[in-house]
NUKE-871041 format. One record per residue: residue in three letters; x, y, z of N, C-alpha, C, CB in turn. Coordinates in steps of 0.1 Angstrom, whole numbers, padded with zeros to 4 digits, always signed. Each point is the difference from the previous one (the first is absolute). Glycine has a CB too. Layout:
N
ALAXYZXYZXYZXYZ
...
This chain:
189
MET+0008-0012+0000-0008+0012+0000+0009+0012+0000-0019-0012+0012
HIS+0016+0021-0021+0008+0013-0001-0006+0011+0008+0007-0007-0023
GLN+0001+0014+0030-0005+0011+0008+0005+0013-0007+0000-0013+0022
HIS-0010+0021-0026+0003+0012-0008+0000+0012+0010-0010-0010-0021
LYS+0019+0019+0018+0000+0013+0008-0001+0011-0009+0014-0010+0018
ILE-0020+0021-0013-0002+0012-0007+0012+0009+0003-0025-0002+0000
ILE+0032+0008-0010+0011+0009+0003-0007+0014-0001+0018-0015-0010
LEU-0017+0022+0021-0006+0014+0001+0011+0010-0001-0018-0009+0015
ASP+0016+0018-0025+0010+0011-0003-0008+0013-0001+0016-0016-0012
ASN-0020+0021+0024-0006+0013+0000+0002+0006+0014-0018-0007-0017
SER+0012+0018+0020+0003+0007+0012-0011-0002+0011+0012+0017-0013
ASN-0020-0028+0011-0011-0002+0010+0004-0009+0012-0015+0002-0019
VAL+0028-0001+0023+0005-0008+0011+0007+0010+0010+0003-0021-0015
ASP-0007+0019+0028+0006+0007+0011+0010-0009+0006-0020+0015+0004
PHE+0032-0010+0000+0010-0008+0006+0003+0006+0014+0010-0007-0022
SER-0007-0002+0032+0005+0005+0012+0010-0010+0005-0022+0012+0006
LEU+0032-0007+0001+0010-0009+0006+0002+0004+0014+0012-0002-0022
GLU-0017-0007+0031+0001+0003+0014+0012-0007+0007-0025+0002+0000
THR+0032+0005+0008+0012-0005+0006-0003-0007+0013+0014+0017-0011
LEU-0010-0029+0014-0001-0006+0013+0014+0000+0006-0020-0015-0008
HIS+0022+0023+0018+0013+0002+0006+0003-0010+0010-0002+0024-0005
ASN+0014-0029+0005+0005-0008+0011-0009-0011+0005+0013+0020+0007
CYS-0017-0029-0016-0009-0011+0004+0006-0013-0006-0020+0015+0001
ASN+0017-0026+0004+0004-0013-0005-0009-0004-0011+0011-0007+0022
ILE-0008-0004-0029-0008-0004-0012-0014-0005+0005+0021-0006-0012
LEU-0022+0000+0024-0013-0004+0004-0009+0012+0003+0010-0020+0010
ASP-0005+0031-0004-0008+0012+0002-0004+0006-0014+0012+0004+0022
ALA-0002-0004-0031-0003+0006-0013-0011-0008-0007+0024+0008-0002
TYR-0024-0021+0002-0011-0008-0006-0013+0002+0007+0017-0017-0008
GLY-0016+0019+0021-0013+0003+0008-0006+0013-0005+0009-0013+0020
ALA-0001+0023-0021-0005+0013-0005-0006-0001-0014+0017+0012+0014
LEU-0010-0020-0023-0004-0003-0013-0014-0006+0000+0024-0002-0008
ARG-0026-0009+0016-0012-0007+0000-0012+0009+0004+0013-0021+0006
CYS-0010+0030+0004-0011+0009+0004-0004+0010-0011+0009-0001+0023
MET+0001+0006-0030-0003+0009-0012-0007-0008-0011+0020+0014+0006
GLN-0016-0026-0008-0007-0008-0011-0014-0003+0003+0022-0010-0005
LYS-0025+0007+0018-0014-0002+0004-0009+0012-0002+0008-0016+0017
ALA-0002+0028-0015-0008+0012-0002+0000+0005-0014+0005+0006+0024
SER+0002-0012-0033+0001+0005-0014-0012-0004-0009+0025-0001+0003
ALA-0027+0009-0013-0010-0003-0010+0005-0009-0011-0010+0022+0004
ALA+0002-0028-0012+0004-0009-0011+0010+0007-0010-0022-0012+0003
ALA+0020+0025-0005+0009+0007-0010+0013+0004+0006-0021+0007-0012
GLU+0024-0011+0024+0013+0004+0007+0009-0012+0001-0012+0017+0013
ASP+0025-0015-0016+0010-0010+0002+0009+0005+0011-0002-0008-0025
ILE+0005-0001+0035+0008+0004+0011+0010-0011+0002-0018+0014+0011
PHE+0031-0010-0010+0010-0011+0002+0012+0007+0008-0007-0013-0021
LEU+0016+0004+0026+0011+0004+0008+0013+0001-0008-0011-0011+0020
LEU+0018+0021-0017+0014+0002-0006+0010+0001+0011-0010+0012-0020
PRO+0022-0017+0019+0004-0008-0011-0006-0013-0001+0022+0012+0001
ARG-0023-0018-0012-0006-0013-0002+0010-0011+0001-0018+0010-0015
LEU+0024-0011+0027+0010-0010+0002-0002-0007+0013+0016+0013-0014
SER-0013-0026+0014-0001-0007+0012+0012+0002+0009-0015-0017-0011
GLN+0014+0021+0023+0011+0002+0008+0002-0012+0009-0003+0025+0000
SER+0016-0029+0002+0003-0012+0008-0003+0002+0015+0017-0006-0017
ASN-0015+0018+0022-0002+0003+0014-0014+0007+0001+0025+0001+0005
ILE-0035-0007+0000-0013+0006+0001-0001+0010+0011-0010-0021-0010
PHE+0019+0021+0019+0000+0009+0012+0008+0013-0003-0003-0020+0015
ARG+0011+0020-0025+0008+0012-0003-0009+0012-0004+0019-0015-0008
LYS-0016+0026+0014-0008+0012-0003+0006+0008-0012-0007+0001+0025
SER-0002+0004-0033+0004+0007-0012-0011+0009-0004+0014-0019-0008
ASN-0012+0027-0003-0011+0008-0006-0006-0008-0012+0012+0022+0008
PHE-0025-0021-0009-0007-0006-0011-0009+0011-0006+0001-0024+0011
PHE-0006+0021-0023-0010+0009-0006-0012-0008-0003+0018+0014-0010
ILE-0029-0008+0011-0013-0006-0005-0004+0008-0012-0007-0009+0023
GLN+0007+0002-0035-0004+0006-0012-0015-0002-0003+0023-0004-0009
LYS-0029+0015+0006-0015+0000-0003-0002+0007-0013-0006-0001+0025
SER-0002-0006-0034-0004+0006-0012-0015-0002-0001+0022-0004-0012
ALA-0029+0015+0009-0015+0000-0001-0004+0005-0013-0002+0004+0025
ILE-0005-0012-0032-0005+0004-0014-0013+0008+0002+0010-0021-0010
LYS-0010+0033+0004-0011+0010+0001-0008+0000-0013+0013+0014+0016
SER-0021-0025-0019-0008-0001-0012-0011-0009+0003+0020+0005-0015
ASP-0032-0001+0011-0012-0008+0002+0001-0014-0006-0014+0021+0001
PHE+0020-0021-0013+0002-0013-0007+0009-0009+0007-0004+0012-0021
PHE+0015-0007+0026+0010-0008+0006-0004-0004+0015+0017+0010-0015
GLU-0026-0002+0021-0004-0003+0013-0008-0013+0001+0000+0024+0005
LYS-0005-0028-0017-0008-0013-0001+0010-0012-0002-0020+0013-0009
ILE+0033-0010+0007+0009-0010-0003+0010-0001+0012-0001+0003-0025
SER+0004-0015+0029+0010-0001+0011+0014+0005-0004-0013-0020+0008
ALA+0020+0026+0002+0013+0007-0003+0010-0011-0005-0005+0017+0018
ASN+0003-0029-0014+0010-0010-0005-0002-0004-0014+0002-0008+0023
GLN-0012+0013-0030-0002-0003-0014+0005+0012-0008-0020-0013+0005
VAL+0026+0023+0001+0005+0012-0007+0015+0001+0003-0022+0012+0001
PHE+0030-0010-0012+0014+0002+0002+0003+0014-0004+0005-0024-0005
LEU+0000+0032+0014+0002+0014-0002+0013+0003-0008-0012+0004+0021
MET+0011+0005-0030+0011+0005-0008+0012+0004+0009-0016+0007-0019
GLU+0013-0001+0030+0010+0004+0009+0009-0011+0005-0015+0018+0007
ASN+0009-0030-0005+0008-0012+0004+0009-0004-0011-0018-0007+0015
ILE+0013+0008-0027+0009-0003-0012+0011+0009-0001-0019-0009-0012
ILE+0016+0022+0015+0011+0011-0001+0010-0003+0011-0017+0017-0009
ALA+0013-0021+0021+0009-0002+0011+0010-0012-0004-0017+0008+0017
VAL+0012-0018-0023+0008-0011-0004+0010+0004-0011-0019-0016+0006
PHE+0013+0024-0015+0009+0005-0011+0011+0009+0006-0020+0000-0016
CYS+0017+0008+0025+0011+0009+0006+0010-0008+0007-0016+0018+0003
ARG+0012-0029+0004+0010-0009+0007+0009-0007-0011-0016-0003+0020
SER+0010+0001-0032+0008-0007-0010+0011+0010-0007-0020-0016-0004
ILE+0017+0029+0006+0009+0010-0006+0011+0004+0010-0019+0008-0014
VAL+0016-0007+0027+0009+0005+0010-0002-0008+0013+0001+0023-0011
GLU+0010-0024+0019-0002-0007+0012-0008+0008+0010+0022-0011-0003
ILE-0033+0005+0008-0009+0006+0009-0002-0010+0012-0012+0014-0018
ASP+0016-0010+0030-0003-0009+0011-0011+0005+0008+0024-0006+0001
GLU-0027+0000+0011-0012+0004+0007+0000+0014+0006-0002-0023+0006
LYS+0014+0030-0006+0000+0014+0005+0003+0010-0011+0008-0009+0022
THR-0008+0005-0035+0003+0008-0011-0012+0008-0005+0019-0015-0006
TRP-0018+0028+0006-0011+0008-0006+0003+0001-0015-0004+0013+0021
TRP-0007-0014-0029+0001+0000-0014-0012+0008-0006+0013-0022+0000
MET-0011+0027-0013-0010+0006-0007+0001-0003-0015-0001+0019+0017
TYR-0010-0022-0023-0001-0003-0014-0008+0011-0007+0001-0025+0005
VAL+0005+0029-0017-0006+0011-0007+0000-0004-0015+0007+0018+0017
ALA-0019-0019-0023-0001-0005-0014-0013+0005-0006+0015-0020+0005
ASP-0016+0019-0018-0012+0003-0007-0007-0013-0004+0009+0022-0009
HIS-0020-0025+0015-0008-0012-0004-0010+0005-0011+0003-0011+0023
HIS-0002+0004-0034-0009+0005-0011-0014+0000+0003+0017-0009-0015
CYS-0022-0001+0023-0015+0000+0003-0004+0009+0011+0000-0023-0007
SER+0009+0027+0017-0004+0008+0011+0007+0013+0001-0005-0021+0012
GLY+0016+0023-0018+0008+0013+0000+0012-0001+0008-0021+0012-0002
VAL+0027-0001+0006+0013+0000+0008-0004-0004+0014+0010+0019-0014
ARG-0002-0029+0018-0003-0007+0013+0012+0002+0009-0016-0017-0011
ILE+0013+0020+0024+0011+0000+0010-0005-0010+0011+0007+0024-0005
VAL+0002-0034+0007-0003-0010+0011+0012+0001+0009-0014-0015-0015
ALA+0012+0015+0028+0011+0001+0010-0003-0010+0011+0005+0024-0006
GLY+0006-0029+0012-0001-0009+0011+0013-0002+0007-0018-0011-0012
ILE+0017+0002+0022+0012-0005+0007+0000-0015+0000-0001+0021+0015
GLY+0012-0027-0019+0001-0014-0001-0011-0005-0009+0009-0002+0023
ASP-0017-0008-0018-0011-0006-0008-0013+0009+0001+0010-0023+0003
GLY-0010+0032+0006-0012+0008+0003-0002+0012-0010+0002-0007+0024
ILE-0014+0010-0026-0004+0011-0008-0006+0011+0009-0005-0015-0020
VAL+0011+0027+0019-0005+0011+0009-0010+0009-0008+0022-0001+0012
LEU-0019+0003-0025-0009+0008-0008+0001-0004-0014+0002+0019+0016
SER-0013-0016-0023+0000-0002-0015-0009+0011-0005+0003-0025+0001
ARG+0002+0032-0011-0008+0011-0006+0002+0000-0015+0001+0013+0021
VAL-0012-0009-0028+0001+0003-0014-0001+0015-0001-0011-0023-0007
LEU+0021+0029-0001+0000+0015-0001-0010+0005-0010+0024-0001+0007
SER-0031+0012-0004-0008+0006-0010+0008+0005-0011-0017+0006+0018
ASP+0011-0002-0029+0008+0005-0012+0008+0012+0004-0017-0008-0015
THR+0012+0017+0024+0007+0012+0004+0012-0004+0008-0021+0013+0000
LEU+0020-0022+0010+0011-0004+0008+0010-0009-0008-0015+0001+0020
ALA+0010-0008-0030+0009-0009-0008+0010+0009-0008-0018-0018-0001
ARG+0014+0030-0003+0009+0008-0007+0012+0004+0008-0020+0009-0013
ASN+0018-0008+0026+0012+0003+0009+0001-0012+0010-0004+0025-0003
ALA+0008-0036-0002+0001-0012+0008+0012+0001+0010-0009-0013-0019
SER+0019+0021+0015+0011+0002+0010-0004+0006+0013+0015+0002-0020
GLU-0024+0008+0018-0005+0007+0012-0009-0009+0008+0001+0022-0012
SER-0008-0031+0006-0009-0009+0007+0008-0011+0007-0017+0003-0017
VAL+0029-0007+0011+0009-0009+0007+0005+0006+0013+0006-0011-0022
GLU-0001+0024+0021+0005+0007+0011-0010+0001+0011+0016+0012-0015
HIS-0029-0008+0012-0010+0001+0010-0003-0013+0006-0010+0019-0013
THR+0010-0030+0005-0002-0014+0005+0011-0003+0011-0012-0007-0022
ILE+0024+0010+0019+0011-0003+0009-0003+0008+0014+0017-0004-0020
LYS-0020+0016+0019-0004+0008+0012-0011-0006+0007+0008+0020-0011
TYR-0018-0025+0004-0012-0006+0006+0004-0013+0007-0015+0010-0018
LEU+0024-0018+0012+0004-0013+0006+0007+0002+0013+0002-0010-0023
ARG+0004+0021+0025+0007+0003+0013-0010+0000+0012+0017+0014-0012
ARG-0030-0012+0009-0010+0000+0011-0002-0015+0004-0011+0020-0009
PHE+0015-0029+0001-0002-0015+0002+0013-0006+0005-0018-0001-0017
GLY+0028+0009+0019+0012-0006+0006+0012+0000-0009-0014-0013+0014
LEU+0013+0018-0026+0012+0000-0009+0010+0010+0006-0014-0005-0021
LYS+0025-0001+0025+0011+0008+0005+0013-0003-0008-0011+0000+0023
ASN+0012-0012-0027+0013-0004-0007-0002+0002-0015+0005-0017+0019
ALA+0004+0010-0026+0000+0001-0014-0013-0006-0007+0025-0001+0001
ILE-0028+0006-0012-0011-0005-0008+0005-0003-0014-0017+0013+0013
LYS+0013-0025-0018+0004-0004-0014-0011+0003-0009+0015-0018+0009
ILE-0013+0027-0019-0010+0004-0010+0003-0007-0013-0003+0023+0012
ILE-0007-0032-0016+0001-0007-0012-0009+0007-0010+0005-0022+0012
CYS+0001+0028-0022-0007+0009-0009+0001-0004-0015+0004+0019+0017
VAL-0015-0019-0024+0000-0004-0014-0001+0013-0008-0011-0022+0005
LEU+0006+0033+0000-0002+0012-0007+0013+0007-0002-0023+0002+0009
GLU+0026+0003-0021+0013+0007-0003+0000+0014+0005+0002-0015-0020
ASN-0014+0021+0021+0000+0015+0003-0001+0002+0015-0010+0004-0022
VAL+0012-0014+0030-0001+0001+0015+0014+0001+0006-0022-0012+0000
SER+0024+0022+0009+0012+0001+0008-0004+0005+0014+0015+0005-0021
VAL-0007-0007+0030-0003+0004+0014+0011+0010+0004-0011-0023+0006
ASP+0006+0033+0001+0009+0011+0005+0011-0006+0009-0019+0016-0001
ALA+0031-0012-0002+0011-0006+0008+0000+0004+0014+0013+0001-0021
SER-0021+0009+0025-0001+0004+0014-0008-0011+0008+0001+0024-0007
ILE-0008-0032+0001-0007-0011+0007+0011-0011+0002-0023+0005-0010
GLU+0026-0007+0023+0011-0009+0004-0004-0015-0001+0009+0018+0015
ASN+0001-0026-0015-0001-0014+0001-0009-0007-0010+0004+0003+0024
GLN-0002+0001-0037-0008-0006-0010+0010-0008-0010-0018+0018+0002
GLU+0013-0029-0007+0007-0007-0010-0009-0001-0012+0014-0014+0017
PHE-0011+0021-0028-0009+0001-0011+0005-0010-0011-0004+0024+0005
ILE-0005-0034-0008+0003-0010-0009-0009+0002-0012+0007-0017+0018
ARG-0001+0021-0029-0008+0002-0013+0001-0013-0008+0004+0025+0001
ILE-0016-0030-0005+0000-0012-0008-0006+0004-0014-0001-0016+0021
LYS+0005+0008-0031-0006+0003-0013-0014-0006+0000+0023-0001-0011
ASN-0031+0008+0003-0014-0004-0001-0003-0015-0004-0005+0024-0006
ASP+0014-0029-0003-0002-0014-0004+0002-0010+0012+0008+0007-0023
GLU+0000-0003+0033+0002-0009+0012-0012-0001+0008+0024+0006+0000
SER-0032+0005+0001-0011+0000+0009-0012-0008-0006+0007+0022+0008
SER-0008-0024-0021-0011-0007-0005+0001-0015+0003-0002+0017-0018
């Protein structure tokens, strides 16, 4: 039996990444289960990092990733039947550059069906995803800089790796700790 998934590439998804500070894996899974019980069918909630730790009592920081689809059509479908374009983008970025669980990253590209897209996250987690309006897309460099400033509200302190497909995008050198990786458009497809 084949299981089909819908790939969703639009801006009707809200992302949140909640930090669980200084807890062991059992506590993290307990918090995850509570959030999953209270979630709607169109929400997907999982724990990051997605690795099994040998010492279940060791305290660490974890993230709970939540994505909620905001569409009447998709609310009738279970979240596990939808595969988000942002998850594909995160895997793509990890294939281009080394990203570990504490690495902040940003993806900037023109998607033919939805427009200029900026997706940002930390490790496997997605913090934000946005599709730029035509006005903002004309000045994508400024939108990237504003996004970096916005990510600082969520804990971006260290370096960020910017994976960019657009040729006309650059980031002001005054923004510290950035690694700008420009890839050719044929690589992104």
